[in-house]
C-alpha positions in Angstrom: 5.0 -7.3 -29.9 8.4 -8.4 -28.8 9.5 -11.9 -29.6 10.1 -14.4 -26.7 13.7 -15.0 -25.7 14.9 -11.8 -27.3 17.9 -10.4 -25.6 18.5 -6.7 -24.9 22.2 -6.4 -26.1 23.1 -3.0 -24.8 26.2 -3.8 -22.8 28.9 -6.5 -23.0 29.3 -8.6 -19.8 32.8 -7.1 -19.2 31.4 -3.5 -19.0 30.3 -2.2 -15.7 28.5 -0.2 -14.5 25.5 0.0 -16.9 26.2 2.7 -19.5 23.8 5.6 -20.1 23.0 4.0 -23.5 22.0 0.8 -21.8 19.9 2.6 -19.2 18.0 4.5 -22.0 17.3 1.3 -23.9 16.1 -0.6 -20.8 14.0 2.3 -19.8 12.3 2.7 -23.2 11.6 -1.1 -23.3 10.1 -1.3 -19.8 9.0 2.0 -18.4 5.3 1.8 -19.4 5.0 -1.8 -18.0 6.5 -0.7 -14.7 4.3 2.4 -14.5 1.2 0.4 -15.2 2.1 -2.2 -12.6 2.7 0.4 -9.9 -0.3 2.6 -10.9 -2.6 -0.4 -10.6 -1.5 -0.8 -7.0 -1.5 2.8 -5.8 -4.3 4.2 -7.9 -2.9 7.8 -8.4 -0.6 9.3 -10.9 1.8 11.3 -8.7 2.6 8.3 -6.4 2.9 6.0 -9.4 5.3 8.3 -11.2 7.4 8.7 -8.0 7.4 5.0 -7.3 8.3 4.1 -10.9 11.3 6.4 -10.7 12.3 4.7 -7.4 12.0 1.3 -9.1 14.5 2.3 -11.8 16.8 4.0 -9.5 17.0 0.9 -7.3 17.0 -1.7 -10.0 19.2 -0.4 -12.8 22.5 -0.1 -10.9 22.2 -3.8 -9.9 21.2 -5.1 -13.3 23.5 -7.5 -15.0 23.5 -7.4 -18.8 23.1 -8.8 -21.4 19.9 -10.4 -20.3 16.7 -11.6 -21.9 14.0 -8.9 -21.9 11.8 -11.3 -19.9 14.4 -11.5 -17.2 14.8 -7.7 -17.1 11.0 -7.4 -16.8 10.8 -10.0 -14.1 13.6 -8.2 -12.1 11.8 -4.9 -12.5 8.5 -6.3 -11.3 10.2 -7.9 -8.3 11.9 -4.5 -7.6 8.5 -2.8 -8.0 7.0 -5.1 -5.3 9.8 -4.2 -2.9 9.4 -0.4 -3.6 5.6 -0.7 -3.1 6.1 -2.6 0.1 8.4 0.2 1.4 5.8 2.8 0.3 2.9 1.1 2.1 5.1 0.5 5.2 5.9 4.2 5.3 2.3 5.1 4.6 0.9 2.9 7.4 3.7 3.9 9.9 2.7 7.5 9.6 -1.0 6.7 10.2 -0.2 4.5 13.1 2.1 7.1 14.7 -0.7 9.7 14.4 -3.2 7.2 16.0 -0.7 6.3 18.8 -0.3 10.0 19.6 -4.1 10.4 19.8 -4.4 7.4 22.0 -1.7 8.4 24.4 -3.1 11.9 24.9 -4.5 12.6 28.3 -7.9 11.0 28.6 -10.8 13.2 29.1 -13.1 12.8 32.1 -16.2 10.9 30.9 -18.0 10.8 34.1 -21.2 12.0 32.5 -23.3 8.9 31.6 -25.4 11.0 29.2 -22.3 11.9 27.1 -21.3 8.2 27.1 -24.7 7.2 25.8 -24.6 9.9 23.2 -21.2 8.6 22.1 -22.5 5.1 21.8 -25.5 6.3 19.8 -23.3 8.3 17.4 -20.9 5.4 17.0 -23.8 3.0 16.2 -25.2 5.5 13.7 -21.9 5.6 11.9 -21.4 1.8 11.9 -24.9 1.2 10.5 -24.1 3.3 7.5 -21.0 1.2 6.6 -21.0 -1.9 4.4 -21.1 -5.2 6.3 -17.4 -6.0 6.0 -16.3 -2.5 7.0 -18.7 -2.6 10.0 -17.5 -6.0 11.1 -13.8 -5.1 10.9 -14.3 -2.0 13.0 -16.5 -3.8 15.5 -13.9 -6.6 16.0 -10.9 -4.2 16.2 -12.2 -1.4 18.2 -15.3 -2.5 20.1 -14.2 -6.0 20.9 -10.5 -5.3 21.1 -9.3 -8.0 18.7 -5.8 -7.9 17.2 -5.4 -7.6 13.5 -4.5 -11.3 13.3 -7.6 -12.3 15.4 -9.8 -10.0 13.2 -8.5 -11.6 10.0 -9.1 -15.1 11.4 -12.7 -14.2 12.6 -13.5 -12.7 9.2 -11.8 -15.5 7.2 -9.5 -13.2 5.3 -5.7 -12.7 5.1 -3.9 -10.5 7.6 -3.0 -8.0 4.8 -6.7 -8.0 3.6 -7.8 -7.2 7.2 -5.3 -4.3 7.3 -6.7 -2.9 4.0 -10.3 -3.4 5.2 -9.6 -1.6 8.4 -7.9 1.3 6.6 -10.8 1.7 4.1 -13.4 1.3 6.8 -11.8 4.1 8.9 -11.6 6.4 5.9 -15.2 5.7 5.0 -16.4 6.2 8.6 -14.3 9.5 8.9 -16.0 10.8 5.8 -19.5 10.3 7.0 -21.6 13.1 8.6 -21.9 12.6 12.3 -25.4 12.6 13.6 -26.2 15.3 16.1 
């Protein structure tokens, strides 16, 4: 284990930018830590590898050395959070764009009351198969028309937690077999 307060002396303060030797030393000291941090948040290897690379590409050119290894780790974790936020923003923007396209498509004529009743029956069947928190978030958002903020308040969770619950609930509902 590394000793506290140890400095990573790979570059004198007068040298800029960070030399390839310095990059290599920093990478060897911190890559596993950054990868584990990112992997714990995205849950899959390909994204974790890509995002870890982005962290180093974003952080290393701005890094000022010499610095204590703890400072470098803290800076890399902060950079990881920013890279992860960008990743999730892109991820949700794509899904929202697809949803908006679907919602702005020409509405179908639903004049047939039997088809409306069938739709309601099928929606209820899907909702009853979901866990309580997933069912509640979908009911509040899509059946009652609550905003994400209103849904979070009604459920007593943070706004970001409400977003995650909604995303997971939609994925779970989409994966269920539809009753005939």
